[in-house]
Structures are given as structure tokens and as C-alpha cells.
C-alpha positions in Angstrom: 20.6 12.0 4.2 20.4 8.3 3.5 17.8 6.6 5.7 15.7 9.7 6.1 12.0 9.5 5.3 10.4 11.7 2.6 8.9 13.9 5.3 12.3 14.4 7.0 13.9 15.2 3.7 11.2 17.7 2.8 11.8 19.5 6.1 15.6 19.4 5.5 15.1 21.0 2.1 12.9 23.7 3.4 15.2 24.6 6.3 18.2 24.7 3.9 20.1 21.8 5.4 20.6 20.4 2.0 19.8 21.4 -1.6 17.8 19.4 -4.2 21.0 19.3 -6.3 23.0 17.8 -3.4 20.3 15.3 -2.5 19.9 14.2 -6.2 23.7 13.8 -6.4 23.6 11.6 -3.3 20.9 9.4 -4.8 22.8 9.1 -8.0 25.9 8.1 -6.1 24.0 5.5 -4.3 22.6 4.1 -7.6 26.1 3.9 -9.1 27.4 2.3 -5.9 24.7 -0.3 -5.4 22.6 -0.9 -8.5 25.1 -3.1 -10.3 24.4 -5.7 -7.6 20.6 -5.0 -7.1 19.3 -4.2 -10.6 16.6 -1.8 -9.5 16.9 0.5 -12.5 16.5 0.0 -16.2 17.2 3.7 -17.0 18.9 6.5 -15.0 18.4 10.1 -16.2 21.5 11.5 -14.5 22.0 14.7 -16.6 18.3 15.5 -16.7 17.8 14.9 -13.0 20.8 17.1 -12.0 19.6 19.8 -14.3 16.0 19.7 -12.9 17.4 19.8 -9.3 19.7 22.7 -10.1 16.7 24.6 -11.7 14.6 23.9 -8.6 17.3 25.3 -6.3 17.3 28.6 -8.2 13.5 29.2 -7.8 12.3 31.8 -5.4 10.8 30.4 -2.2 7.2 31.3 -3.1 7.4 29.0 -6.2 9.5 26.2 -4.6 7.3 24.8 -1.9 4.2 23.9 -3.9 4.2 20.4 -2.5 6.0 18.2 0.1 7.5 16.4 -2.9 9.2 19.5 -4.2 12.9 19.0 -4.9 12.8 15.3 -3.8 14.3 12.7 -6.2 12.0 9.8 -7.2 11.7 6.9 -9.6 8.9 5.4 -11.6 8.1 1.9 -12.9 9.0 1.3 -16.5 5.4 0.7 -17.6 4.7 4.4 -17.0 5.3 6.6 -20.0 8.0 9.2 -19.8 8.2 11.7 -22.7 11.4 11.2 -24.7 12.7 8.5 -22.4 12.7 4.7 -23.0 9.6 2.9 -21.6 10.1 -0.8 -22.0 7.6 -2.5 -19.6 10.5 -4.9 -18.9 9.9 -6.4 -22.4 12.2 -7.1 -25.4 9.3 -6.2 -27.7 9.4 -2.6 -26.4 13.2 -2.5 -25.7 13.7 0.7 -27.8 10.2 2.3 -27.4 10.4 6.0 -26.6 6.9 7.6 -26.0 6.2 11.2 -27.0 4.2 12.0 -23.8 4.2 11.6 -20.0 1.8 9.4 -18.0 -0.6 11.6 -16.0 1.0 10.5 -12.7 4.5 11.4 -14.1 3.1 14.9 -15.0 1.7 15.1 -11.5 5.1 14.4 -9.9 6.7 17.0 -12.1 4.0 19.5 -11.2 4.7 18.8 -7.6 8.3 19.6 -8.1 9.7 16.0 -7.7 12.9 15.2 -9.6 12.5 12.0 -11.7 15.8 10.2 -11.5 15.0 7.0 -13.6 12.8 4.1 -14.5 12.7 0.9 -12.5 12.8 -2.8 -13.4 9.7 -4.9 -13.5 8.3 -8.3 -14.4 7.5 -8.1 -18.1 4.2 -6.1 -18.6 3.5 -6.5 -14.9 3.1 -10.3 -15.1 5.0 -11.8 -12.2 5.5 -11.7 -8.4 9.3 -11.8 -8.2 10.8 -9.5 -10.8 12.5 -12.5 -12.3 10.5 -12.1 -15.4 12.1 -8.9 -16.8 13.5 -9.4 -20.3 16.7 -7.6 -19.1 17.8 -8.8 -15.7 16.5 -9.8 -12.3 16.2 -7.4 -9.4 17.5 -8.5 -6.0 16.0 -7.8 -2.6 18.4 -5.2 -0.9 17.7 -6.9 2.5 18.9 -10.3 1.3 20.5 -10.5 -2.2 19.6 -14.2 -2.4 15.9 -13.4 -2.2 13.4 -11.8 -4.6 12.1 -8.3 -4.0 8.5 -9.2 -5.0 6.9 -8.2 -8.2 6.0 -6.9 -10.5 7.1 -3.5 -9.0 10.2 -5.1 -7.6 12.5 -2.4 -9.0 10.6 0.4 -7.4 10.6 -1.3 -4.0 14.3 -2.3 -4.2 15.2 1.3 -5.1 13.5 2.7 -2.0 14.7 -0.1 0.3 18.3 0.4 -0.8 18.1 4.1 -0.2 18.5 5.0 -3.8 15.3 7.2 -3.8 13.0 8.3 -0.9 9.9 7.0 -2.7 8.9 5.5 -6.0 5.8 4.7 -8.1 4.7 1.2 -9.0 1.6 -0.3 -10.5 -0.7 -2.8 -8.8 -3.0 -5.2 -10.7 -3.1 -8.3 -8.5 -0.6 -7.2 -5.8 2.3 -5.7 -7.7 2.8 -2.8 -5.3 1.8 -4.5 -2.0 3.8 -7.7 -2.4 7.2 -5.9 -3.1 6.4 -3.5 -0.2 5.9 -6.5 2.1 9.0 -8.3 1.0 11.2 -5.2 1.2 9.8 -3.8 4.5 8.1 -0.8 3.0 4.6 0.8 2.8 2.7 0.3 -0.5 -0.8 1.4 -1.5 -3.2 -0.1 -4.0 -5.6 2.8 -4.3 -9.3 2.6 -5.1 -9.7 1.9 -8.8 -10.2 5.1 -10.6 -8.8 7.5 -8.0 -5.4 7.6 -9.7 -5.2 8.1 -13.5 -4.2 5.2 -15.7 -3.4 7.4 -18.7 0.1 6.5 -19.8 0.2 3.2 -17.9 0.6 0.4 -20.3 -2.4 -1.8 -19.9 -2.2 -5.3 -18.5 -5.6 -5.9 -17.1 -7.6 -2.7 -17.6 -10.3 -3.4 -15.1 -7.8 -3.9 -12.3 -4.7 -1.9 -13.1 -3.8 0.9 -10.6 -0.8 3.1 -9.9 0.4 3.4 -6.3 3.3 4.8 -4.2 6.0 2.8 -2.3 7.5 4.6 0.7 9.1 4.1 4.1 6.2 5.2 6.2 2.4 5.6 6.0 2.7 9.4 6.4 5.1 9.5 3.4 2.8 7.4 1.4 -0.1 9.7 2.0 1.9 12.7 0.8 2.7 10.9 -2.5 -0.9 9.7 -3.0 -2.2 13.2 -2.4 0.0 14.4 -5.3 -1.0 11.8 -7.8 -4.7 11.2 -7.0 -7.5 13.1 -8.8 -9.9 13.1 -11.7 -8.2 13.0 -15.1 -10.3 13.7 -18.2 -7.9 11.5 -20.2 -8.9 8.4 -18.1 -12.5 7.4 -18.7 -12.6 5.3 -15.5 -11.3 8.1 -13.3 -13.4 9.6 -10.5 -13.1 12.6 -8.2 -13.3 12.4 -4.5 -12.3 14.2 -1.4 -9.1 12.8 0.1 -8.3 13.7 3.7 -7.0 11.8 6.7 -9.7 11.9 9.3 -9.4 12.9 12.9 -11.2 10.2 14.9 -12.1 10.0 18.5 -14.0 6.8 18.4 -12.1 3.5 18.3 -11.7 1.6 15.0 -13.9 -1.4 14.3 -11.5 -4.0 12.9 -12.3 -7.2 11.0 -9.8 -10.0 10.6 -10.3 -12.0 7.4 -10.6 -15.6 8.7 -9.8 -17.3 5.3 -6.4 -15.5 5.2 -5.3 -16.6 8.6 -5.4 -20.3 7.9 -3.1 -23.1 6.9 -2.0 -21.4 3.7 -0.3 -18.7 5.8 3.1 -19.5 7.4 3.2 -19.6 11.2 5.6 -16.7 11.3 3.3 -14.5 9.2 0.2 -15.5 11.2 1.9 -14.8 14.5 3.0 -11.4 13.3 -0.5 -10.5 12.2 -1.9 -11.7 15.6 0.6 -9.4 17.3 -0.4 -6.5 15.1 -4.0 -7.2 16.0 -3.0 -6.9 19.7 -1.5 -3.5 18.9 -4.8 -2.3 17.5 -6.6 -3.7 20.5 -4.3 -1.6 22.7 -5.6 1.5 20.9 -9.1 0.5 22.0 -10.1 -1.0 18.6 -12.9 -3.5 18.6 -11.8 -6.6 16.7 -13.8 -9.4 15.2 -13.3 -12.3 12.7 -15.1 -11.9 9.4 -15.7 -14.6 6.8 -15.5 -14.2 3.0 -16.3 -17.7 1.6 -15.6 -16.8 -2.0 -11.9 -16.1 -1.2 -11.2 -19.7 -1.9 -12.0 -19.0 -5.6 -10.5 -15.6 -5.9 -7.0 -16.6 -7.1 -8.5 -18.7 -9.9 -10.9 -16.0 -11.0 -8.2 -13.4 -11.0 -5.9 -15.3 -13.3 -8.7 -16.1 -15.7 -9.9 -12.4 -15.9 -6.5 -10.8 -15.9 -5.2 -13.2 -18.5 -8.2 -12.7 -20.7 -7.7 -8.9 -20.6 -4.0 -9.3 -21.2 -4.7 -11.4 -24.3 -6.8 -8.5 -25.7 -4.5 -5.7 -24.5 -1.3 -7.2 -25.7 -2.6 -8.0 -29.2 -1.4 -4.6 -30.3 2.3 -5.6 -30.0 2.6 -7.3 -33.3 5.8 -6.1 -34.9 4.1 -3.9 -37.4 3.1 -0.6 -35.8 6.0 -0.2 -33.3 8.2 -2.4 -31.1 10.4 -5.4 -31.9 10.0 -6.8 -35.4 11.4 -10.2 -36.4 13.4 -10.4 -39.7 13.1 -12.7 -42.7 9.5 -13.7 -41.9 8.3 -14.2 -45.5 4.7 -13.1 -45.0 2.5 -11.1 -42.6 1.3 -14.0 -40.6 4.8 -15.2 -39.9 5.8 -11.7 -39.1 3.2 -11.5 -36.4 4.0 -15.0 -35.1 7.8 -14.6 -35.0 7.8 -11.0 -33.7 5.6 -12.0 -30.7 7.4 -15.3 -30.1 10.8 -13.6 -30.1 9.7 -10.3 -28.4 7.6 -11.7 -25.6 8.8 -13.7 -22.6 7.5 -17.1 -21.5 5.4 -15.9 -18.6 3.6 -13.3 -20.8 3.0 -15.9 -23.5 1.7 -18.3 -20.9 -0.9 -15.8 -19.7 -1.8 -14.8 -23.3 -2.5 -18.5 -24.1 -4.6 -18.9 -20.9 -6.6 -15.8 -21.6 -7.2 -16.6 -25.3 -8.3 -20.1 -24.3 -10.7 -18.7 -21.7 -12.2 -16.3 -24.3 -12.9 -18.9 -27.0 -16.6 -19.4 -27.9 -16.7 -22.9 -26.4 -14.9 -21.9 -23.1 -16.2 -18.4 -22.4 -19.2 -19.5 -20.4 -17.3 -22.2 -18.4 -14.3 -20.0 -17.5 -14.5 -16.3 -18.1 -18.2 -15.7 -17.2 -17.8 -17.9 -14.1 -14.8 -15.9 -13.0 -16.8 -12.7 -13.4 -19.5 -14.3 -11.2 -16.9 -15.0 -8.5 -15.8 -11.4 -8.7 -19.4 -10.1 -8.2 -20.0 -12.4 -5.3 -16.7 -11.3 -3.7 -17.8 -7.6 -4.0 -21.0 -8.5 -2.2 -19.2 -10.4 0.6 -16.8 -7.5 1.2 -19.8 -5.1 1.4 -21.3 -7.3 4.1 -18.0 -7.4 6.0 -17.8 -3.6 6.0 -21.3 -3.3 7.3 -19.9 -3.3 10.9 -16.2 -2.9 10.3 -14.2 0.2 9.4 -11.1 -1.7 8.1 -10.2 -5.3 7.5 -6.8 -6.9 8.3 -4.9 -9.8 6.7 -1.4 -10.7 5.7 0.0 -9.2 2.5 1.8 -12.4 1.5 1.6 -16.0 2.8 5.3 -16.0 3.7 8.5 -14.0 3.7 10.3 -13.2 0.5 11.3 -16.5 -1.2 14.8 -17.2 -2.4 15.6 -17.2 -6.1 14.7 -20.5 -7.6 12.4 -21.4 -4.8 9.3 -20.9 -7.0 9.8 -24.0 -9.2 6.4 -23.8 -11.0 4.1 -21.0 -12.2 1.5 -22.1 -9.8 3.9 -21.6 -6.8 4.5 -18.1 -8.0 0.8 -17.3 -8.5 0.1 -18.5 -5.0 2.2 -15.6 -3.6 -0.8 -13.4 -4.7 -3.2 -15.3 -2.5 -3.8 -12.5 -0.1 -3.7 -9.5 -2.5 -5.9 -10.5 -5.5 -9.3 -10.4 -3.6 -8.9 -6.6 -3.1 -8.0 -6.2 -6.7 -11.1 -8.1 -7.8 -13.3 -6.0 -5.6 -11.7 -2.7 -6.6 -10.9 -1.9 -2.9 -8.0 0.2 -1.6 -5.4 -1.7 0.4 -2.3 -0.5 2.3 0.6 -2.9 3.0 2.6 -1.9 6.1 5.4 -3.7 7.9 4.2 -5.5 11.0 7.1 -7.6 12.2 10.1 -9.7 11.2 10.9 -13.4 10.7 13.4 -15.3 12.7 15.9 -14.4 9.9 15.2 -10.7 10.3 13.1 -10.4 7.1 10.1 -8.2 7.0 6.5 -9.3 7.2 3.7 -7.2 5.7 0.1 -6.6 6.8 -2.7 -5.4 4.6 -5.2 -2.8 5.9 -8.2 -2.9 3.6 -11.0 -0.4 3.3 -14.2 0.5 1.5 -13.9 2.3 -1.8 -12.5 5.8 -1.4 -11.3 5.2 2.2 -7.6 5.8 1.6 -7.6 8.5 4.3 -8.9 6.0 6.9 -6.3 3.5 5.8 -3.5 6.0 6.3 -5.0 6.9 9.7 -5.0 3.3 10.7 -1.5 2.8 9.3 -0.1 5.8 11.2 -1.9 4.7 14.3 -0.3 1.3 14.1 3.2 2.7 13.4 2.9 5.0 16.4 1.6 2.4 18.8 3.9 -0.4 17.6 6.9 1.9 17.9 6.3 2.7 21.6 
């Protein structure tokens, strides 16, 4: 069953071609066979997964098929709480933390009948673009083991790309679902902020954190999104909306973001996007170039805002209430200092320092408030762009997946998020979908961006592109 899509596996289960227990065993075998080289998983729940699959197989048919995800093995990123199971956020400071509750999205997967097989590796607290910043080990790209899988949801993307699970959940703050999807040749969604509950997701940047699915196709992604989306009373920022994939007769009006097709984008990526634009034109789509002048400041604004919120959110990890605690500290101040210094990685500490600096009284006006002003301007410019466009197109990443060690400085790593952070700042949904390959055969991703709550239209556009490009 390896290589089959989620939709194909759901059909095979319904028609009795395979049982959930057999499928789960195959996934576990694949993990045992491949993951020592890839490093996609931090925890594997073998006994629990087999038990859940066996119980599912014994259910009467009227109870089994509550969802297309029923009986399907999956994995979730390790910053999503799983009751009674280690949830580390890829950090030494939470290496032994076991939460007493499930994240709402984890509960939603269980309610849909999915079999949760394990927790995936990630950049510590979601801060990174390569999954090199996990406190435990790196994750390798299954398509080329010398290259990164993207981050921070690199473990989830690698698990799907390697055929270990048919789909997985990640979290996306500045591009952490979309970037790994692009580098691993998969489909990844950053949903409209508030449409998927953040309850049980460890906060990095509360105003931009989202949870999204990583799958092989746009249709599969829509199935997972339908299962996890919805208003949650436990999430104060949540909102209810009607999700459906529209049936359109009129052609799409497509805008191409001019600022993300310039010199910062590699020739291979730019050419792949231009070819994808031609595919949309072949469907009758009307295409125009749109300009978002504030995009030149988006990356700077994102890192100031996200680091400021990280500085506040991560203050709770102090070695006192829970998590790693340093020994022989002498007094409380040294306990805080040593526990955080030893328990947190360098990239996390770098962003905490940046955020704390931006929030000081003398710097708040010059940095934090100016970053918020860029965010507001960007929201307005996106609204103008959507006045006569249904969707916007741009690359997901400036280039193909870099090799390990290629990102020599933090700034080089941050620039990988060039194409993804504008949508995060504007709280817009964005779907990354494969749109071509490099000369080396590595995948290139395209973002399809929509107005708030337009996920259905994004999936329509994604499936339309997959169908037309596959002809």
C-alpha cells in the first residue's frame, strides 16, 4: 500500500482490500526500516497504534466509516499535546514533559477514527526552517539525504514523503508547514488564522501560530482539513465558518505577486512558477501581475513580532514549574538563568534576545510598533490585490531544499521564509503544492493564496492545477 494517497487508502479500507491493523503494521515496518536514517519521529506509539487499529477493525460498519480518515495511520508534530505521551517541542527543556490532555486537533483526529502512530521531529519550539535545530537530532529529506526537509515541521513532511504515514499534522507560524511541503514535494496548508483550534499547541507566536495538514495531494489535504477545522470554545481566537469546495463555471482570476518573482528567486523556481501560470491559463484563467510594495519589509517585521511574542510565551519555561531544572544553582535567579541556558537551544535563545530587545521601553516604538505598522499595511495591500483576483500565486521558497551546512548564518536561514511570512502576517490561508522539479530532480513548490476563509477555493484551484498539469 506504500505510495497510495489517503483517498486511495480510504477506499481500500472500505472495500476490504486491507485492514487498519495491516496498514498500521506496514507503516510501523516502514518506520523501523527507514527512520534511523531519516529521523522523522521523536516518539513512536507502536503498541497503542496497533491496539487502536485492531479495535477499529472490530467495529460494525455503521460505526467505522464516520470519516475518510477512519482507520488511517497518521503522525502529529511534537508541539501538539498528546495525553500521556511525551510532547517535547523538540527541546531539551521539555524532554520529559508528558501532558495530561490532548490538543483539540489530536482529539479531532481520534474522533475521525485516525490511528496516531507517533510524534514527529521539529525545530525547537518551531523556530527554524531546516529541522536542524531540534535538541535531539536532525531530520533528513527522504528525497536527498544530504538536504534539509524544511522546517519547522520537517519531521511531519519527511514522514509523509518517506511513505511512513499517508498524512501528518504540522504547525505553521511563518511557513513551517508550507516550506517542508515544498522541499519534500508535498501539499501543505496554512489555514486562515482561527479556523483550526490552537488549544494544545505550544505557543511560539500566538498571533500567527496555526495547525495545518501535510499530504500527497490537494484532495487528501482537504479531507484532513475538514476533520480538524471548526470552532473550539477552548480557543478564544477560534471562529466558525462554512467549509466547502466550490463548483465553479467561471474561470479563475489569478494574480501573480510581482515582488516574489524577482531576483531573490532562483531561475529554476521562477521558471517553474511561470510554467504553472501557463497551466492555469490553459484552464481559461485570467492572469495579471499584482504589486504588494510592503513585501520588502515583511521578513523584518515578521521576525521582530514573532520574536517579541516568543520572548513572552517562553518565559514560562523557567525550571520551576515543570521542565528541565539545572542543578546546584545556589539561588532562584541562578536557577532561572542556568535552567534556561542549559535547556534552550541557541536559535531559541537568539530569538528570545531579539524579542526582549524589541520590547524594551527605549526600543518598542522604533522596532515593535513599526513592525506592527508594516503588518497593517500589508493587510491593506493584500485586500486591494484581492479586489479583482480570486487567488494569488507565488513561489513557496526562493530555491530548492538546501544542503546541510549550506545555511552558514541565521540570516541565510531566515531568508528561506521570504515567500511565506507575508501570508502569516496578513492571517491569510495559503496552500503549497508541487509545481515542477529542478535539474537535479528536486521538487519546487508554488503557493496558492486566498482571502480569509477561502480554503475551499484554494483546494479547488489546487485540484484544478493537479488535473491540468497531469494531462
